[in-house]
KESE-760024 format. One line per field, with one value per residue (C-alpha): x, y, z; chain; residue in one letter. Coordinates in Angstrom, 3 decimals, always signed. Each point is the difference from the previous one (the first is absolute). Last residue first. Example, Ala and Ser with C-alpha at 12.3 -4.5 7.8 and 13.67 -1.06 7.14 Angstrom:
BEGIN
x: [+13.670,-1.370]
y: [-1.060,-3.440]
z: [+7.140,+0.660]
gutor: [A,A]
baro: [s,a]
END
This chain:
BEGIN
x: [+4.643,+1.221,-0.405,-3.528,-1.067,+1.311,-2.113,-2.999,+0.165,+0.406,-2.583,-2.193,-0.091,-0.652,-2.887,+0.386,-2.001,+0.539,+1.937,+2.279,+1.945,+2.767,+1.873,-3.243,+0.108,-3.632,+1.711,-0.554,-3.468,-0.718,+2.117,-2.174,-3.272,+1.668,+0.721,-3.042,-2.137,+1.878,-0.111,-3.723,-0.810,-0.594,-3.324,-1.716,+2.572,-1.513,+2.437,+1.784,+3.266,-0.289,+2.683,+2.966,-0.999,+3.615,+0.399,+2.770,-1.567,-3.199,+2.299,+2.134,-3.098,-1.600,+3.426,+0.124,-3.801,+0.296,+3.086,-1.764,-3.036,+2.004,+0.203,-2.508,+0.654,-3.654,+0.820,+3.082,-2.047,-2.777,+2.409,-0.247,-3.751,-0.548,+2.095,-2.229,-3.098,-2.030,-3.626,+1.155,+2.464,+1.997,+0.279,+2.473,-1.076,+3.545,+1.400,+2.092,+2.145,+1.962,+2.676,+1.493,-1.691,-1.987,-3.251,+0.185,+0.344,+3.521,+0.731,+1.941,+2.111,+3.205,+2.768,+2.981,-1.059,-3.600,-0.334,-2.973,+0.556,-0.724,-2.902,-3.922,+0.754,-2.570,-2.306,-0.825,+3.454,+1.174,+2.699,-2.529,-2.378,+2.584,+0.904,-3.811,-0.291,+2.801,-1.050,-0.348,-3.696,+0.175,+3.229,+3.262,+2.182,+1.051,+1.864,+2.534,+1.262,+2.867,+0.463,+1.237,+0.798,-2.686,+0.894,-1.920,-1.124,-3.108,-0.816,-3.290,-2.700,-3.781,+0.094,-3.634,-0.807,-1.255,+1.062,+3.833,+2.761,+3.704,+2.809,+3.397,+1.817,-1.690]
y: [-21.973,-1.453,+3.471,+0.359,-3.403,+0.897,+3.159,-1.868,-2.309,+2.410,+2.438,-3.128,-0.843,+3.576,+0.735,+2.461,+3.125,+2.741,-2.145,+0.724,-2.765,+1.123,-1.676,-1.773,-3.477,-1.549,-1.825,+2.993,-0.085,-3.373,+0.863,+3.095,-1.959,-2.732,+2.608,+2.313,-3.216,-0.957,+3.467,+0.270,-3.475,-2.791,-2.173,+2.650,-1.033,-3.223,-2.838,-2.054,+1.484,-0.688,-3.125,+2.302,+3.436,+0.985,+3.230,-1.508,-3.534,+1.386,+1.923,-3.058,-2.015,+2.828,+0.415,-3.818,-0.101,+2.908,-1.495,-3.356,+1.835,+1.776,+3.877,+1.720,+3.531,-0.097,-3.334,+1.419,+2.839,-2.473,-2.502,+1.651,+0.419,-3.589,-1.346,+1.840,-1.342,+1.982,+1.450,+2.682,+1.425,+2.464,+3.587,+2.017,+2.305,+0.506,+0.618,-2.305,+1.608,-1.635,+1.579,-0.957,+3.072,-0.157,-1.018,+3.187,+2.190,+1.253,+3.819,+0.001,-3.013,+1.624,-2.653,-0.050,-3.729,+1.559,+3.781,+1.885,+3.721,+3.398,+2.414,-0.336,-3.755,-2.279,-2.234,-3.583,-0.383,-2.678,+2.178,+2.886,-2.035,-0.975,+3.724,+0.789,-2.836,+1.525,+3.619,+1.226,-0.614,-2.619,+0.102,-1.047,-2.918,-1.115,-3.408,-1.203,-3.666,+0.221,-2.511,+2.774,+3.292,+2.388,+3.692,+2.873,+3.476,+1.710,+3.558,+0.507,-2.698,+0.563,+3.746,+1.281,+2.860,-2.177,-3.498,+0.680,-2.805,+0.882,-2.460,+1.349,-3.173,-3.357]
z: [+1.476,+3.477,+1.832,-1.485,+1.358,+3.448,-0.165,-1.128,+2.630,+2.695,-1.155,-0.712,+3.833,+0.978,-2.052,-2.900,-0.835,-2.563,-2.281,-2.654,-2.272,-2.330,-2.942,-0.765,-1.553,+0.783,+2.897,+2.359,-0.730,+1.361,+3.144,+0.599,-0.091,+2.259,+2.670,-0.325,+0.572,+3.041,+1.622,-0.727,+1.426,-2.269,-0.266,-2.292,-2.627,-0.583,+1.105,-2.837,+0.654,+3.817,+0.131,+0.378,+1.335,+1.275,-2.021,-1.878,-0.133,-1.666,-2.350,-1.208,-0.462,-2.196,-1.793,-0.789,-0.922,-2.416,-1.640,-0.497,-1.264,-2.716,+0.138,-2.205,+1.618,+1.297,+1.654,+1.755,+1.337,+1.227,+1.681,+3.501,-0.311,-1.315,+2.941,+2.601,-1.685,-2.414,+0.437,+2.437,-2.534,+1.935,-0.318,+2.268,+2.759,+1.458,-3.503,-1.925,-2.463,-2.752,-2.209,-3.278,-1.581,-3.094,+1.712,+2.307,-3.220,-0.665,+0.475,+3.181,-1.118,-0.180,-0.462,+2.442,+1.254,+0.868,+0.121,+0.921,-0.857,+1.449,+0.018,-0.179,+0.408,-1.978,+2.182,-0.837,-1.487,+2.549,+1.419,+0.118,+1.831,+2.635,+0.552,+0.474,+2.239,+2.310,-0.315,+3.574,+0.382,+2.814,+1.808,-1.351,-0.868,-3.500,+0.043,-2.295,-0.415,-2.437,-2.503,-2.503,+1.754,+1.024,-0.761,+1.336,-0.776,+1.047,-0.900,+1.818,-0.201,+0.541,-0.885,+0.212,-2.296,-2.889,+0.878,+0.002,-0.171,+0.311,-0.830,-0.076,-1.300,+1.080]
gutor: [A,A,A,A,A,A,A,A,A,A,A,A,A,A,A,A,A,A,A,A,A,A,A,A,A,A,A,A,A,A,A,A,A,A,A,A,A,A,A,A,A,A,A,A,A,A,A,A,A,A,A,A,A,A,A,A,A,A,A,A,A,A,A,A,A,A,A,A,A,A,A,A,A,A,A,A,A,A,A,A,A,A,A,A,A,A,A,A,A,A,A,A,A,A,A,A,A,A,A,A,A,A,A,A,A,A,A,A,A,A,A,A,A,A,A,A,A,A,A,A,A,A,A,A,A,A,A,A,A,A,A,A,A,A,A,A,A,A,A,A,A,A,A,A,A,A,A,A,A,A,A,A,A,A,A,A,A,A,A,A,A,A,A,A,A,A,A,A,A,A]
baro: [s,s,k,c,r,n,a,f,s,s,t,l,r,r,c,l,s,t,s,c,c,c,r,p,g,r,h,s,h,g,r,l,r,w,g,s,s,s,g,g,s,l,q,a,v,p,n,n,g,r,g,e,l,r,v,l,k,l,m,e,s,v,v,a,q,i,e,a,k,p,k,g,l,m,k,l,g,f,g,i,n,d,a,v,s,m,h,p,f,l,a,y,n,q,f,v,t,n,v,p,r,q,n,p,l,l,s,s,i,d,r,g,d,l,l,v,h,g,e,t,p,l,e,f,g,a,i,m,r,l,l,t,t,k,g,c,g,s,p,g,l,l,t,f,f,e,n,a,r,i,d,l,s,v,n,d,v,a,q,f,t,g,f,w,k,s,i,g,q,m]
END
């Protein structure tokens, strides 16, 4: 982020933020409600355009790219799940949409369930999981779709540890 500012009319939500996040780094934005954390994440993801400044990824300015053109995934606190699908089907959905082979999808789903300590629960309906658990496996499913960056507005403690360890080994 280089000199990022965001104005909504006369309200300045983000004021001249510059920061560098290194490859494989687990980075956390902390601050009170309304300080601009989510707006910053939305600009990284492309859901909002900066009023000033640039969003760079691997040295390339991605500020003008549409969200679907950015190698970035964002999981917001109120994420959308498919209630008619099982846990495993939700995890594998992105890979299925990318046309990946069934065997690859099954292997990734199995790995992700193990990573977030939900082995044996892949066939469960999503309604049977806690909010933290569902946030965790949903994030892991997104992270296997090939992004260079994954942003989340809410992570459970057990996933944060697993995800950070996974990032370090990538």
